BALOBA-1460 file (C-alpha; in Angstrom, 3 decimals):
// residues 378
<rec num="1" residu="m" x="20.722" y="0.314" z="-15.767"/>
<rec num="2" residu="q" x="20.938" y="3.635" z="-17.634"/>
<rec num="3" residu="g" x="17.292" y="4.372" z="-16.878"/>
<rec num="4" residu="l" x="17.388" y="3.027" z="-13.328"/>
<rec num="5" residu="f" x="18.897" y="5.903" z="-11.414"/>
<rec num="6" residu="p" x="16.769" y="8.718" z="-12.904"/>
<rec num="7" residu="e" x="13.663" y="6.701" z="-12.063"/>
<rec num="8" residu="v" x="14.936" y="5.953" z="-8.554"/>
<rec num="9" residu="s" x="15.655" y="9.659" z="-8.051"/>
<rec num="10" residu="r" x="12.158" y="10.563" z="-9.246"/>
<rec num="11" residu="l" x="10.475" y="8.081" z="-6.895"/>
<rec num="12" residu="t" x="12.644" y="9.226" z="-3.982"/>
<rec num="13" residu="a" x="11.766" y="12.873" z="-4.595"/>
<rec num="14" residu="m" x="8.091" y="11.894" z="-4.484"/>
<rec num="15" residu="g" x="8.596" y="10.144" z="-1.145"/>
<rec num="16" residu="r" x="7.953" y="6.690" z="-2.667"/>
<rec num="17" residu="l" x="10.971" y="5.012" z="-1.131"/>
<rec num="18" residu="m" x="9.380" y="1.584" z="-0.969"/>
<rec num="19" residu="d" x="8.788" y="1.733" z="-4.739"/>
<rec num="20" residu="a" x="12.341" y="2.954" z="-5.305"/>
<rec num="21" residu="t" x="13.749" y="0.105" z="-3.200"/>
<rec num="22" residu="a" x="11.607" y="-2.470" z="-5.022"/>
<rec num="23" residu="l" x="12.780" y="-1.137" z="-8.386"/>
<rec num="24" residu="i" x="16.440" y="-1.484" z="-7.381"/>
<rec num="25" residu="q" x="15.848" y="-5.014" z="-6.099"/>
<rec num="26" residu="q" x="13.995" y="-5.988" z="-9.262"/>
<rec num="27" residu="t" x="16.676" y="-4.524" z="-11.535"/>
<rec num="28" residu="l" x="19.476" y="-6.283" z="-9.660"/>
<rec num="29" residu="g" x="17.642" y="-9.582" z="-9.760"/>
<rec num="30" residu="g" x="17.004" y="-9.795" z="-6.051"/>
<rec num="31" residu="g" x="20.612" y="-9.015" z="-5.196"/>
<rec num="32" residu="l" x="19.531" y="-6.815" z="-2.274"/>
<rec num="33" residu="t" x="18.358" y="-8.996" z="0.588"/>
<rec num="34" residu="t" x="17.235" y="-8.400" z="4.126"/>
<rec num="35" residu="p" x="18.313" y="-10.632" z="7.024"/>
<rec num="36" residu="a" x="15.596" y="-12.949" z="8.290"/>
<rec num="37" residu="g" x="13.367" y="-11.329" z="10.913"/>
<rec num="38" residu="v" x="14.466" y="-7.768" z="10.079"/>
<rec num="39" residu="v" x="11.863" y="-5.440" z="8.563"/>
<rec num="40" residu="p" x="13.322" y="-3.140" z="5.889"/>
<rec num="41" residu="p" x="13.253" y="0.440" z="7.220"/>
<rec num="42" residu="f" x="11.297" y="1.711" z="4.220"/>
<rec num="43" residu="e" x="8.474" y="-0.670" z="5.108"/>
<rec num="44" residu="q" x="8.191" y="1.029" z="8.488"/>
<rec num="45" residu="a" x="8.301" y="4.623" z="7.327"/>
<rec num="46" residu="r" x="7.991" y="6.845" z="4.301"/>
<rec num="47" residu="v" x="9.736" y="10.123" z="3.551"/>
<rec num="48" residu="i" x="7.330" y="13.028" z="3.153"/>
<rec num="49" residu="e" x="8.974" y="16.337" z="2.237"/>
<rec num="50" residu="g" x="12.072" y="15.389" z="4.183"/>
<rec num="51" residu="c" x="10.140" y="13.994" z="7.148"/>
<rec num="52" residu="f" x="9.529" y="10.385" z="8.118"/>
<rec num="53" residu="e" x="5.943" y="9.400" z="8.840"/>
<rec num="54" residu="r" x="4.476" y="6.208" z="10.271"/>
<rec num="55" residu="v" x="0.846" y="5.287" z="10.827"/>
<rec num="56" residu="d" x="0.209" y="2.334" z="13.094"/>
<rec num="57" residu="p" x="-2.440" y="-0.023" z="11.665"/>
<rec num="58" residu="p" x="-5.522" y="-0.467" z="13.857"/>
<rec num="59" residu="k" x="-5.319" y="-3.357" z="16.274"/>
<rec num="60" residu="p" x="-7.879" y="-6.181" z="15.959"/>
<rec num="61" residu="r" x="-11.004" y="-5.266" z="17.877"/>
<rec num="62" residu="a" x="-10.736" y="-8.300" z="20.149"/>
<rec num="63" residu="a" x="-7.295" y="-7.186" z="21.280"/>
<rec num="64" residu="q" x="-8.724" y="-3.868" z="22.505"/>
<rec num="65" residu="r" x="-11.287" y="-5.442" z="24.833"/>
<rec num="66" residu="t" x="-10.567" y="-5.252" z="28.518"/>
<rec num="67" residu="a" x="-12.094" y="-6.942" z="31.516"/>
<rec num="68" residu="g" x="-14.627" y="-4.888" z="33.394"/>
<rec num="69" residu="p" x="-16.501" y="-1.738" z="32.301"/>
<rec num="70" residu="v" x="-15.036" y="0.731" z="29.834"/>
<rec num="71" residu="s" x="-14.003" y="4.000" z="31.492"/>
<rec num="72" residu="e" x="-16.008" y="7.131" z="30.748"/>
<rec num="73" residu="s" x="-12.942" y="8.828" z="29.290"/>
<rec num="74" residu="a" x="-12.194" y="5.983" z="26.885"/>
<rec num="75" residu="s" x="-15.770" y="5.550" z="25.701"/>
<rec num="76" residu="s" x="-16.237" y="9.275" z="25.128"/>
<rec num="77" residu="t" x="-13.539" y="9.384" z="22.459"/>
<rec num="78" residu="t" x="-15.830" y="7.443" z="20.114"/>
<rec num="79" residu="t" x="-19.342" y="7.837" z="18.854"/>
<rec num="80" residu="p" x="-21.753" y="5.288" z="20.354"/>
<rec num="81" residu="g" x="-22.763" y="2.628" z="17.868"/>
<rec num="82" residu="h" x="-19.751" y="3.169" z="15.617"/>
<rec num="83" residu="d" x="-16.462" y="1.351" z="15.216"/>
<rec num="84" residu="d" x="-13.854" y="2.821" z="17.576"/>
<rec num="85" residu="l" x="-11.087" y="1.660" z="15.234"/>
<rec num="86" residu="r" x="-11.593" y="4.921" z="13.336"/>
<rec num="87" residu="f" x="-9.696" y="6.720" z="16.126"/>
<rec num="88" residu="i" x="-6.244" y="5.561" z="15.077"/>
<rec num="89" residu="d" x="-2.685" y="6.099" z="16.322"/>
<rec num="90" residu="g" x="0.125" y="7.550" z="14.243"/>
<rec num="91" residu="s" x="3.594" y="9.020" z="14.515"/>
<rec num="92" residu="f" x="5.390" y="11.713" z="12.537"/>
<rec num="93" residu="s" x="9.114" y="12.593" z="12.493"/>
<rec num="94" residu="c" x="11.259" y="15.176" z="10.775"/>
<rec num="95" residu="m" x="14.489" y="17.056" z="11.396"/>
<rec num="96" residu="a" x="12.680" y="19.089" z="14.072"/>
<rec num="97" residu="g" x="11.644" y="16.032" z="16.076"/>
<rec num="98" residu="t" x="9.031" y="13.324" z="16.510"/>
<rec num="99" residu="r" x="5.453" y="13.520" z="17.765"/>
<rec num="100" residu="s" x="2.697" y="10.940" z="17.964"/>
<rec num="101" residu="y" x="-0.911" y="11.735" z="17.159"/>
<rec num="102" residu="k" x="-4.477" y="10.428" z="17.117"/>
<rec num="103" residu="l" x="-6.640" y="10.743" z="14.011"/>
<rec num="104" residu="y" x="-10.416" y="10.485" z="13.864"/>
<rec num="105" residu="i" x="-11.911" y="9.323" z="10.560"/>
<rec num="106" residu="p" x="-15.717" y="9.692" z="10.406"/>
<rec num="107" residu="s" x="-17.869" y="6.919" z="9.012"/>
<rec num="108" residu="g" x="-20.433" y="9.140" z="7.323"/>
<rec num="109" residu="h" x="-18.620" y="9.871" z="4.101"/>
<rec num="110" residu="h" x="-18.165" y="8.219" z="0.733"/>
<rec num="111" residu="q" x="-14.755" y="9.469" z="-0.383"/>
<rec num="112" residu="q" x="-15.999" y="13.044" z="-0.701"/>
<rec num="113" residu="m" x="-13.509" y="15.743" z="0.226"/>
<rec num="114" residu="l" x="-13.835" y="16.514" z="3.933"/>
<rec num="115" residu="p" x="-12.850" y="19.455" z="6.135"/>
<rec num="116" residu="m" x="-10.120" y="18.787" z="8.698"/>
<rec num="117" residu="i" x="-9.543" y="20.327" z="12.123"/>
<rec num="118" residu="v" x="-6.176" y="20.112" z="13.877"/>
<rec num="119" residu="m" x="-6.762" y="20.118" z="17.653"/>
<rec num="120" residu="l" x="-3.858" y="21.083" z="19.935"/>
<rec num="121" residu="h" x="-4.301" y="20.012" z="23.551"/>
<rec num="122" residu="g" x="-3.320" y="21.987" z="26.632"/>
<rec num="123" residu="c" x="-0.663" y="21.284" z="29.258"/>
<rec num="124" residu="t" x="-0.810" y="17.858" z="30.992"/>
<rec num="125" residu="q" x="-3.412" y="16.714" z="28.461"/>
<rec num="126" residu="s" x="-3.295" y="14.004" z="25.789"/>
<rec num="127" residu="p" x="-5.171" y="13.559" z="22.493"/>
<rec num="128" residu="d" x="-7.577" y="11.078" z="24.111"/>
<rec num="129" residu="d" x="-8.248" y="13.400" z="27.026"/>
<rec num="130" residu="f" x="-8.713" y="16.401" z="24.738"/>
<rec num="131" residu="a" x="-11.034" y="14.500" z="22.402"/>
<rec num="132" residu="a" x="-13.127" y="13.383" z="25.372"/>
<rec num="133" residu="g" x="-13.372" y="16.864" z="26.863"/>
<rec num="134" residu="t" x="-14.173" y="18.720" z="23.648"/>
<rec num="135" residu="r" x="-16.424" y="15.976" z="22.204"/>
<rec num="136" residu="m" x="-14.984" y="16.913" z="18.835"/>
<rec num="137" residu="n" x="-15.138" y="13.338" z="17.539"/>
<rec num="138" residu="a" x="-18.920" y="13.247" z="17.945"/>
<rec num="139" residu="i" x="-19.177" y="16.529" z="16.039"/>
<rec num="140" residu="a" x="-16.826" y="15.193" z="13.363"/>
<rec num="141" residu="e" x="-19.043" y="12.125" z="12.961"/>
<rec num="142" residu="s" x="-22.139" y="14.243" z="12.390"/>
<rec num="143" residu="m" x="-20.583" y="16.863" z="10.072"/>
<rec num="144" residu="p" x="-18.606" y="14.868" z="8.832"/>
<rec num="145" residu="c" x="-14.972" y="15.994" z="9.097"/>
<rec num="146" residu="i" x="-11.541" y="14.597" z="9.958"/>
<rec num="147" residu="v" x="-9.900" y="15.546" z="13.253"/>
<rec num="148" residu="l" x="-6.144" y="15.389" z="13.887"/>
<rec num="149" residu="y" x="-4.841" y="15.498" z="17.476"/>
<rec num="150" residu="p" x="-1.049" y="16.011" z="17.625"/>
<rec num="151" residu="a" x="0.480" y="14.942" z="20.945"/>
<rec num="152" residu="q" x="3.178" y="16.879" z="22.753"/>
<rec num="153" residu="s" x="5.846" y="14.672" z="24.319"/>
<rec num="154" residu="s" x="7.071" y="14.852" z="27.906"/>
<rec num="155" residu="q" x="10.625" y="14.880" z="26.516"/>
<rec num="156" residu="a" x="9.933" y="18.160" z="24.703"/>
<rec num="157" residu="n" x="8.132" y="19.669" z="27.690"/>
<rec num="158" residu="h" x="7.826" y="17.877" z="31.025"/>
<rec num="159" residu="t" x="4.206" y="19.015" z="31.477"/>
<rec num="160" residu="r" x="3.412" y="18.332" z="27.802"/>
<rec num="161" residu="c" x="2.834" y="22.017" z="27.034"/>
<rec num="162" residu="w" x="3.435" y="23.103" z="23.461"/>
<rec num="163" residu="n" x="6.496" y="25.382" z="23.450"/>
<rec num="164" residu="w" x="4.703" y="28.397" z="21.969"/>
<rec num="165" residu="f" x="6.915" y="30.786" z="23.976"/>
<rec num="166" residu="k" x="10.251" y="29.663" z="22.515"/>
<rec num="167" residu="h" x="11.648" y="31.649" z="19.607"/>
<rec num="168" residu="a" x="12.691" y="28.487" z="17.757"/>
<rec num="169" residu="d" x="9.111" y="27.176" z="18.031"/>
<rec num="170" residu="q" x="7.547" y="30.314" z="16.572"/>
<rec num="171" residu="q" x="9.097" y="30.064" z="13.101"/>
<rec num="172" residu="r" x="7.969" y="28.504" z="9.859"/>
<rec num="173" residu="d" x="9.846" y="25.306" z="8.923"/>
<rec num="174" residu="q" x="11.416" y="25.092" z="12.377"/>
<rec num="175" residu="g" x="10.671" y="23.396" z="15.672"/>
<rec num="176" residu="e" x="7.185" y="22.339" z="16.629"/>
<rec num="177" residu="p" x="5.435" y="24.348" z="13.887"/>
<rec num="178" residu="a" x="7.343" y="22.304" z="11.296"/>
<rec num="179" residu="i" x="6.259" y="19.053" z="12.957"/>
<rec num="180" residu="i" x="2.587" y="20.033" z="13.213"/>
<rec num="181" residu="a" x="2.507" y="21.380" z="9.654"/>
<rec num="182" residu="g" x="4.251" y="18.287" z="8.299"/>
<rec num="183" residu="m" x="1.807" y="16.062" z="10.157"/>
<rec num="184" residu="t" x="-1.092" y="18.078" z="8.717"/>
<rec num="185" residu="r" x="0.242" y="17.761" z="5.173"/>
<rec num="186" residu="e" x="0.695" y="14.023" z="5.503"/>
<rec num="187" residu="v" x="-2.913" y="13.492" z="6.585"/>
<rec num="188" residu="i" x="-4.018" y="15.671" z="3.657"/>
<rec num="189" residu="q" x="-2.038" y="13.432" z="1.294"/>
<rec num="190" residu="r" x="-3.330" y="10.208" z="2.808"/>
<rec num="191" residu="y" x="-7.026" y="11.012" z="3.234"/>
<rec num="192" residu="p" x="-9.705" y="12.880" z="1.208"/>
<rec num="193" residu="v" x="-9.183" y="16.308" z="2.784"/>
<rec num="194" residu="d" x="-10.499" y="19.520" z="1.235"/>
<rec num="195" residu="t" x="-7.376" y="21.707" z="1.273"/>
<rec num="196" residu="r" x="-9.510" y="24.863" z="1.353"/>
<rec num="197" residu="r" x="-11.065" y="23.787" z="4.657"/>
<rec num="198" residu="v" x="-8.185" y="22.892" z="6.970"/>
<rec num="199" residu="y" x="-8.341" y="24.557" z="10.384"/>
<rec num="200" residu="v" x="-6.345" y="24.628" z="13.612"/>
<rec num="201" residu="a" x="-7.582" y="25.142" z="17.178"/>
<rec num="202" residu="g" x="-6.291" y="24.642" z="20.692"/>
<rec num="203" residu="l" x="-6.684" y="25.193" z="24.422"/>
<rec num="204" residu="s" x="-4.297" y="27.185" z="26.625"/>
<rec num="205" residu="a" x="-0.757" y="26.343" z="25.431"/>
<rec num="206" residu="g" x="-2.456" y="24.587" z="22.516"/>
<rec num="207" residu="g" x="-4.397" y="27.766" z="21.784"/>
<rec num="208" residu="a" x="-1.169" y="29.756" z="21.815"/>
<rec num="209" residu="m" x="0.396" y="27.234" z="19.435"/>
<rec num="210" residu="a" x="-2.690" y="27.420" z="17.200"/>
<rec num="211" residu="m" x="-1.976" y="31.153" z="16.890"/>
<rec num="212" residu="v" x="1.617" y="30.337" z="15.961"/>
<rec num="213" residu="m" x="0.431" y="27.898" z="13.288"/>
<rec num="214" residu="g" x="-1.958" y="30.444" z="11.816"/>
<rec num="215" residu="a" x="0.778" y="33.072" z="11.787"/>
<rec num="216" residu="t" x="3.457" y="30.864" z="10.235"/>
<rec num="217" residu="y" x="1.367" y="28.703" z="7.883"/>
<rec num="218" residu="p" x="-1.471" y="30.880" z="6.496"/>
<rec num="219" residu="d" x="-1.193" y="28.916" z="3.257"/>
<rec num="220" residu="l" x="-2.024" y="25.661" z="5.035"/>
<rec num="221" residu="y" x="-4.814" y="26.670" z="7.441"/>
<rec num="222" residu="a" x="-7.958" y="28.621" z="6.602"/>
<rec num="223" residu="a" x="-8.934" y="29.835" z="10.094"/>
<rec num="224" residu="v" x="-7.845" y="29.602" z="13.722"/>
<rec num="225" residu="g" x="-9.679" y="28.772" z="16.955"/>
<rec num="226" residu="v" x="-8.160" y="29.889" z="20.272"/>
<rec num="227" residu="h" x="-9.506" y="28.925" z="23.695"/>
<rec num="228" residu="s" x="-7.846" y="30.562" z="26.720"/>
<rec num="229" residu="g" x="-4.683" y="31.127" z="24.710"/>
<rec num="230" residu="i" x="-1.940" y="33.713" z="24.139"/>
<rec num="231" residu="p" x="-1.499" y="35.989" z="21.093"/>
<rec num="232" residu="y" x="1.313" y="35.339" z="18.662"/>
<rec num="233" residu="g" x="4.670" y="36.879" z="19.577"/>
<rec num="234" residu="m" x="3.752" y="37.737" z="23.166"/>
<rec num="235" residu="a" x="6.797" y="35.922" z="24.560"/>
<rec num="236" residu="t" x="10.141" y="34.480" z="23.493"/>
<rec num="237" residu="d" x="11.164" y="32.801" z="26.758"/>
<rec num="238" residu="l" x="9.640" y="31.402" z="29.937"/>
<rec num="239" residu="p" x="9.745" y="34.624" z="32.040"/>
<rec num="240" residu="s" x="7.964" y="36.666" z="29.365"/>
<rec num="241" residu="a" x="5.482" y="33.803" z="28.878"/>
<rec num="242" residu="l" x="4.588" y="33.790" z="32.571"/>
<rec num="243" residu="a" x="4.218" y="37.566" z="32.559"/>
<rec num="244" residu="a" x="1.862" y="37.434" z="29.568"/>
<rec num="245" residu="m" x="-0.180" y="34.678" z="31.154"/>
<rec num="246" residu="q" x="-0.534" y="36.467" z="34.485"/>
<rec num="247" residu="r" x="-0.981" y="40.069" z="33.386"/>
<rec num="248" residu="g" x="-1.794" y="40.041" z="29.685"/>
<rec num="249" residu="p" x="-0.532" y="42.334" z="26.886"/>
<rec num="250" residu="g" x="1.943" y="45.031" z="27.802"/>
<rec num="251" residu="s" x="3.411" y="43.013" z="30.667"/>
<rec num="252" residu="t" x="6.412" y="41.567" z="28.837"/>
<rec num="253" residu="g" x="8.450" y="44.754" z="28.902"/>
<rec num="254" residu="s" x="8.359" y="45.313" z="25.138"/>
<rec num="255" residu="a" x="6.701" y="48.347" z="23.594"/>
<rec num="256" residu="s" x="4.905" y="46.263" z="20.991"/>
<rec num="257" residu="v" x="3.972" y="42.705" z="20.203"/>
<rec num="258" residu="r" x="5.447" y="41.067" z="17.128"/>
<rec num="259" residu="r" x="2.860" y="40.776" z="14.385"/>
<rec num="260" residu="p" x="2.895" y="38.277" z="11.517"/>
<rec num="261" residu="a" x="4.389" y="39.695" z="8.338"/>
<rec num="262" residu="h" x="1.300" y="38.656" z="6.345"/>
<rec num="263" residu="s" x="-2.402" y="39.273" z="6.801"/>
<rec num="264" residu="t" x="-3.810" y="37.107" z="9.564"/>
<rec num="265" residu="l" x="-6.457" y="34.423" z="9.227"/>
<rec num="266" residu="p" x="-10.091" y="34.527" z="10.375"/>
<rec num="267" residu="m" x="-10.193" y="33.746" z="14.080"/>
<rec num="268" residu="i" x="-12.656" y="32.724" z="16.785"/>
<rec num="269" residu="v" x="-11.589" y="33.191" z="20.415"/>
<rec num="270" residu="f" x="-13.126" y="31.853" z="23.628"/>
<rec num="271" residu="h" x="-12.019" y="33.028" z="27.074"/>
<rec num="272" residu="g" x="-13.480" y="32.982" z="30.569"/>
<rec num="273" residu="d" x="-13.475" y="36.309" z="32.407"/>
<rec num="274" residu="r" x="-12.563" y="34.484" z="35.669"/>
<rec num="275" residu="d" x="-9.527" y="32.775" z="34.158"/>
<rec num="276" residu="t" x="-6.671" y="33.041" z="36.680"/>
<rec num="277" residu="t" x="-4.234" y="30.962" z="34.603"/>
<rec num="278" residu="v" x="-4.254" y="33.012" z="31.388"/>
<rec num="279" residu="h" x="-5.391" y="36.618" z="31.750"/>
<rec num="280" residu="p" x="-8.595" y="37.329" z="29.746"/>
<rec num="281" residu="a" x="-6.923" y="40.364" z="28.137"/>
<rec num="282" residu="n" x="-4.988" y="37.909" z="25.993"/>
<rec num="283" residu="g" x="-8.176" y="36.940" z="24.179"/>
<rec num="284" residu="i" x="-8.943" y="40.563" z="23.368"/>
<rec num="285" residu="h" x="-5.438" y="41.102" z="22.012"/>
<rec num="286" residu="a" x="-5.619" y="37.917" z="19.934"/>
<rec num="287" residu="i" x="-8.676" y="39.366" z="18.211"/>
<rec num="288" residu="k" x="-6.762" y="42.579" z="17.525"/>
<rec num="289" residu="q" x="-4.136" y="40.543" z="15.709"/>
<rec num="290" residu="a" x="-6.856" y="38.980" z="13.569"/>
<rec num="291" residu="k" x="-8.210" y="42.312" z="12.403"/>
<rec num="292" residu="p" x="-7.136" y="43.133" z="8.820"/>
<rec num="293" residu="g" x="-4.772" y="46.071" z="8.763"/>
<rec num="294" residu="g" x="-4.489" y="46.161" z="12.544"/>
<rec num="295" residu="a" x="-1.132" y="46.967" z="14.069"/>
<rec num="296" residu="g" x="0.787" y="44.710" z="16.400"/>
<rec num="297" residu="q" x="0.719" y="47.368" z="19.111"/>
<rec num="298" residu="a" x="-1.448" y="46.857" z="22.131"/>
<rec num="299" residu="g" x="-4.408" y="49.218" z="21.921"/>
<rec num="300" residu="s" x="-4.251" y="49.470" z="18.126"/>
<rec num="301" residu="a" x="-6.968" y="51.353" z="16.307"/>
<rec num="302" residu="a" x="-10.142" y="49.521" z="15.329"/>
<rec num="303" residu="i" x="-10.406" y="48.184" z="11.810"/>
<rec num="304" residu="k" x="-12.437" y="49.882" z="9.138"/>
<rec num="305" residu="g" x="-15.608" y="47.882" z="9.322"/>
<rec num="306" residu="r" x="-18.552" y="47.048" z="11.501"/>
<rec num="307" residu="t" x="-18.465" y="45.565" z="14.996"/>
<rec num="308" residu="s" x="-21.556" y="43.925" z="16.442"/>
<rec num="309" residu="e" x="-22.244" y="42.549" z="19.900"/>
<rec num="310" residu="w" x="-24.855" y="40.297" z="21.425"/>
<rec num="311" residu="r" x="-25.323" y="38.640" z="24.790"/>
<rec num="312" residu="g" x="-26.833" y="35.367" z="25.872"/>
<rec num="313" residu="q" x="-26.937" y="32.767" z="28.588"/>
<rec num="314" residu="v" x="-26.781" y="28.996" z="28.656"/>
<rec num="315" residu="k" x="-29.861" y="27.590" z="30.374"/>
<rec num="316" residu="g" x="-28.716" y="26.888" z="33.914"/>
<rec num="317" residu="g" x="-25.195" y="27.987" z="33.007"/>
<rec num="318" residu="h" x="-22.951" y="30.932" z="32.211"/>
<rec num="319" residu="r" x="-23.785" y="34.223" z="30.588"/>
<rec num="320" residu="f" x="-21.628" y="35.244" z="27.637"/>
<rec num="321" residu="t" x="-20.914" y="38.187" z="25.344"/>
<rec num="322" residu="v" x="-20.088" y="37.698" z="21.659"/>
<rec num="323" residu="t" x="-18.328" y="40.457" z="19.728"/>
<rec num="324" residu="t" x="-18.110" y="39.999" z="15.957"/>
<rec num="325" residu="h" x="-15.774" y="42.027" z="13.761"/>
<rec num="326" residu="h" x="-16.507" y="42.530" z="10.068"/>
<rec num="327" residu="d" x="-14.282" y="43.765" z="7.269"/>
<rec num="328" residu="e" x="-15.211" y="46.622" z="4.940"/>
<rec num="329" residu="a" x="-17.156" y="44.200" z="2.754"/>
<rec num="330" residu="g" x="-19.266" y="43.142" z="5.730"/>
<rec num="331" residu="t" x="-17.728" y="39.679" z="6.067"/>
<rec num="332" residu="s" x="-17.089" y="38.485" z="9.617"/>
<rec num="333" residu="v" x="-13.368" y="38.023" z="10.221"/>
<rec num="334" residu="a" x="-13.211" y="37.504" z="13.980"/>
<rec num="335" residu="e" x="-15.442" y="36.461" z="16.873"/>
<rec num="336" residu="h" x="-14.664" y="36.969" z="20.543"/>
<rec num="337" residu="w" x="-16.669" y="34.927" z="23.056"/>
<rec num="338" residu="l" x="-16.235" y="36.166" z="26.626"/>
<rec num="339" residu="v" x="-17.788" y="33.639" z="29.018"/>
<rec num="340" residu="h" x="-18.797" y="35.341" z="32.257"/>
<rec num="341" residu="g" x="-17.919" y="33.478" z="35.432"/>
<rec num="342" residu="a" x="-15.847" y="30.833" z="33.625"/>
<rec num="343" residu="g" x="-12.276" y="29.935" z="34.489"/>
<rec num="344" residu="h" x="-9.494" y="28.191" z="32.583"/>
<rec num="345" residu="a" x="-11.559" y="25.466" z="30.927"/>
<rec num="346" residu="w" x="-13.025" y="24.438" z="27.571"/>
<rec num="347" residu="s" x="-16.466" y="26.055" z="27.414"/>
<rec num="348" residu="g" x="-19.349" y="23.614" z="27.042"/>
<rec num="349" residu="g" x="-17.022" y="20.626" z="27.284"/>
<rec num="350" residu="s" x="-17.630" y="17.195" z="28.757"/>
<rec num="351" residu="g" x="-16.637" y="16.172" z="32.261"/>
<rec num="352" residu="a" x="-15.103" y="13.059" z="30.699"/>
<rec num="353" residu="g" x="-12.034" y="15.188" z="29.903"/>
<rec num="354" residu="s" x="-9.890" y="17.568" z="31.920"/>
<rec num="355" residu="y" x="-10.168" y="21.378" z="31.995"/>
<rec num="356" residu="t" x="-13.782" y="21.589" z="30.848"/>
<rec num="357" residu="d" x="-16.777" y="23.637" z="31.940"/>
<rec num="358" residu="p" x="-20.103" y="22.096" z="30.846"/>
<rec num="359" residu="r" x="-21.987" y="25.238" z="31.936"/>
<rec num="360" residu="g" x="-20.611" y="27.401" z="29.152"/>
<rec num="361" residu="p" x="-21.666" y="27.843" z="25.531"/>
<rec num="362" residu="d" x="-20.436" y="24.983" z="23.321"/>
<rec num="363" residu="a" x="-17.037" y="26.146" z="22.059"/>
<rec num="364" residu="s" x="-16.610" y="23.039" z="19.877"/>
<rec num="365" residu="q" x="-19.870" y="23.587" z="18.005"/>
<rec num="366" residu="e" x="-19.269" y="27.309" z="17.611"/>
<rec num="367" residu="m" x="-15.718" y="26.838" z="16.343"/>
<rec num="368" residu="v" x="-16.828" y="24.300" z="13.744"/>
<rec num="369" residu="r" x="-19.612" y="26.643" z="12.618"/>
<rec num="370" residu="f" x="-17.145" y="29.510" z="12.288"/>
<rec num="371" residu="f" x="-14.588" y="27.355" z="10.494"/>
<rec num="372" residu="l" x="-16.949" y="26.036" z="7.855"/>
<rec num="373" residu="a" x="-18.070" y="29.576" z="7.083"/>
<rec num="374" residu="h" x="-14.462" y="30.533" z="6.310"/>
<rec num="375" residu="p" x="-12.899" y="28.390" z="3.583"/>
<rec num="376" residu="a" x="-9.538" y="29.501" z="2.231"/>
<rec num="377" residu="s" x="-9.769" y="31.910" z="-0.689"/>
<rec num="378" residu="q" x="-7.280" y="30.122" z="-2.962"/>
């Protein structure tokens, strides 16, 4: 008994509550019992850094079959010819709240360390919808890499927008950033993830929240992808959020935009120049935040380094302009893709999902390319 409690404390601190419970039961000779038909709570969840996490086991394949043809949206979340049970459901909870998620595990790996991309959907979307529209699972299968899709709840926001504009959801270890970061860490612990190649991307409100995650957790993510999103610190309430969305930087009434206290991460930004939901100027300002040494003020001076530009056109689709910013060493630190004629939609996406524009350059492919070229330095 003298050695019991230190060992229980050690296991608890490690999050191994099931092991701690079993040790107590074994030491007491089975004195701790559970009523018939009741599952012990520690068999349903584990504590991870103060947060409870649960992963639902995949259902038997036969149970997932339905009468009639499979919908285009459902089939597009998997890679043809592969087991769809790799797109699994999970749930994560902590003091800040609870969110469900979907996780794609590629088949083409043999326990090697894989990159991971955290994909944050836009308003009214779901992980399945977002996976279908971006086709990120198919890319993850070919790379290979792991893809995590956190899901916003209608209880947290009735249109399932991430609350990027709320002060409490713009802070490290608070609100939705704490939930998304905790979820990310848990997947890293559970699966063979290369911690130097963990990235976060999103669309619209998800893009704005991706900027928040990059600003508040630069030690967790290596680079950020923003599609039709809002720069970090542009708003702290709904009125200022709407002003930023409609008119862009400088419309919130503040003289400057709050900038992260640390150096920002490498960033790739996509935005349509006909976007009437989120003003295209937001994409330009997001790039300014990504520039090393840049100020948080709108219209800040250009960084010391080279800027290059090239233009192209998708065959039968949109024209686009790509502006690449390099640091003093010549390394690219930011890319801005302005898609001409595109609105508020994921560029190059599939019609199987919502808010996509198949006529644009492939944002999913370009983001993955950019990400893999920017591993974390530590």
